C-alpha positions in Angstrom: 58.5 -49.7 29.6 61.0 -50.9 32.2 60.0 -50.9 35.9 62.3 -51.3 38.9 60.6 -51.7 42.2 62.4 -51.3 45.6 60.4 -52.6 48.5 61.5 -52.7 52.1 60.9 -51.7 55.7 60.9 -48.2 57.2 64.2 -46.3 57.0 65.9 -49.0 54.9 67.0 -46.2 52.5 64.7 -47.2 49.7 63.5 -43.7 48.9 66.9 -42.1 48.6 68.2 -45.1 46.7 65.2 -45.2 44.3 65.6 -41.5 43.5 69.3 -41.9 42.7 68.7 -45.0 40.6 65.9 -43.2 38.6 68.2 -40.2 38.1 71.1 -42.3 36.8 68.8 -44.2 34.4 66.8 -41.2 33.3 63.6 -42.9 34.6 60.5 -41.4 36.3 60.3 -41.9 40.1 57.3 -42.8 42.3 57.5 -42.5 46.0 54.5 -44.7 46.9 55.0 -44.0 50.6 54.4 -40.3 50.0 51.0 -41.2 48.6 50.0 -42.9 51.9 51.7 -40.1 53.9 49.9 -37.4 51.9 46.6 -39.2 52.5 47.5 -39.6 56.2 48.1 -35.9 56.4 44.7 -35.2 54.9 43.1 -37.6 57.4 44.8 -35.8 60.3 43.8 -32.3 59.0 40.2 -33.5 58.5 40.3 -34.7 62.1 39.2 -38.2 61.0 39.9 -41.5 62.7 41.7 -44.3 60.9 38.5 -46.3 60.9 36.4 -43.6 59.1 36.9 -45.6 55.9 34.1 -44.1 53.8 35.3 -40.6 54.7 38.9 -41.5 53.9 37.9 -42.9 50.5 36.2 -39.6 49.7 39.4 -37.8 50.6 41.2 -39.9 47.9 39.0 -38.4 45.3 40.2 -34.9 46.3 43.9 -35.8 46.4 46.0 -34.3 43.7 49.6 -35.4 44.1 52.7 -34.7 42.1 56.5 -35.0 42.4 58.8 -32.2 41.2 62.1 -32.9 39.5 64.0 -31.8 42.6 62.1 -34.2 44.9 59.4 -32.0 46.3 56.0 -33.5 47.0 53.0 -31.3 46.0 49.6 -32.1 47.5 46.7 -30.0 46.3 49.0 -27.2 45.2 50.9 -27.2 48.6 54.4 -28.3 49.2 54.2 -31.0 51.9 57.6 -32.5 51.5 58.7 -32.0 55.1 55.5 -32.3 57.0 54.6 -35.7 55.6 57.8 -37.1 57.0 56.8 -36.4 60.6 56.3 -39.4 62.9 52.6 -38.8 63.5 51.9 -38.6 59.8 54.0 -41.8 59.3 52.1 -43.7 61.9 48.7 -42.6 60.4 50.0 -43.7 57.0 50.9 -47.1 58.3 47.5 -47.4 60.0 45.4 -46.6 56.9 47.7 -48.7 54.7 46.4 -51.8 56.5 42.9 -51.1 55.1 42.1 -53.1 52.0 39.5 -50.7 50.6 42.0 -47.8 50.7 44.8 -49.9 49.1 42.5 -51.0 46.4 41.4 -47.5 45.5 45.0 -46.3 45.4 46.1 -49.2 43.1 45.3 -47.6 39.8 46.4 -44.2 41.0 49.9 -45.6 41.5 50.0 -47.5 38.2 49.3 -44.3 36.4 52.9 -43.2 37.1 54.3 -45.8 34.8 55.3 -43.8 31.8 58.2 -43.9 29.2 61.1 -44.4 29.3 60.7 -46.3 32.6 59.9 -46.1 36.3 61.7 -46.6 39.6 59.3 -46.9 42.5 59.7 -47.7 46.2 57.3 -48.8 48.9 56.0 -51.8 50.8 54.1 -53.7 48.0 55.4 -52.3 44.7 56.9 -55.6 43.5 54.4 -57.9 45.2 51.1 -56.1 44.2 51.3 -52.9 42.2 54.0 -54.0 39.6 54.3 -57.7 40.0 55.8 -58.1 36.4 58.5 -55.5 37.0 61.8 -56.3 35.2 63.8 -56.0 38.5 62.3 -56.3 42.0 64.4 -55.4 45.0 63.8 -56.1 48.7 66.0 -53.6 50.4 66.6 -54.1 54.1 69.0 -53.3 57.0 69.2 -54.1 60.7 66.6 -52.4 62.9 69.4 -50.7 64.8 70.9 -49.3 61.6 67.5 -48.1 60.4 66.8 -46.4 63.7 70.2 -44.7 63.6 69.5 -43.4 60.0 66.1 -42.1 61.1 67.5 -40.4 64.1 70.1 -38.6 62.0 67.4 -37.4 59.7 65.0 -36.2 62.4 67.7 -34.7 64.8 68.4 -32.0 62.2 65.0 -30.5 62.9 64.3 -31.5 66.5 66.6 -31.8 69.5 63.8 -33.6 71.5 63.8 -36.8 69.4 65.5 -39.8 70.9 66.9 -42.9 69.2 65.1 -45.1 71.8 61.7 -43.7 70.7 62.5 -44.0 67.1 63.7 -47.6 67.6 60.3 -48.5 69.2 58.4 -46.7 66.4 60.2 -48.6 63.7 59.7 -51.9 65.4 56.0 -51.1 65.8 55.7 -50.1 62.1 57.6 -53.2 61.0 55.1 -55.4 62.9 52.1 -53.5 61.4 53.5 -53.7 57.9 54.3 -57.4 58.0 51.1 -58.5 59.8 48.5 -56.5 58.0 45.9 -58.6 56.1 46.0 -56.4 52.9 49.3 -56.4 51.0 51.7 -57.1 53.8 55.4 -56.3 53.5 56.8 -59.4 52.0 58.9 -60.8 49.1 59.4 -64.1 47.3 61.8 -65.8 44.9 61.2 -63.2 42.2 62.9 -60.5 44.3 66.6 -59.8 44.8 67.3 -59.2 48.5 69.8 -56.5 49.3 70.9 -55.9 52.9 72.6 -52.5 53.0 73.4 -52.4 56.7 77.1 -52.1 55.9 76.7 -50.4 52.4 76.8 -46.7 51.6 74.0 -45.2 49.5 76.3 -45.0 46.5 77.3 -48.7 46.9 73.6 -49.7 47.2 72.7 -47.7 44.1 75.5 -49.1 42.0 74.6 -52.7 43.1 71.0 -52.2 41.8 72.1 -50.6 38.6 74.5 -53.5 38.0 71.7 -56.0 38.6 69.5 -54.1 36.1 72.2 -54.0 33.5 72.7 -57.8 33.9 69.0 -58.4 33.6 69.3 -57.6 29.9 66.5 -55.1 30.0 68.6 -52.0 29.6 
């Protein structure tokens, strides 16, 4: 089974791009970030702290997560697509993602999404840790200013109080956390193809990745 991984920092567009690549290739799609965000939401709802590791590990046993064909995220029978994209849930997800025990327990959970005919997945460590033997591993990035602008456009639709300055600070903080965590930090090596999409459209980014996949001879 073919696997394409798309890793990268917050708001690099990897989720949107991965879904479109999966759709064009007829592959399954895994939003690994949604797994951590869903767990982050459960932690918040349970009023736990990020260092309540044993309690959080117990929550994982209760987590039933699925993705619908139209991109909805279903957590324990509830549609949480919008709420898990909030900033407080995102920060909690980033905090708990630094904890090695949690990442280890979610490792097999994520690998279970690899089913025929293939899988496209996005996250922070899909190519480096979860699917290191993937046929095509992408590191998708963009300037921090461009990523903040994208996030602002997304959040401004639902809230007039959000400011780009706050979003820029949040993204820089999250970048620092993701790159410096001791367990599965955000990184890439020579086995990845790096794609900077600061000046590319979503469609151009998607087509570039599909072209790379076709050239890999795995199609």
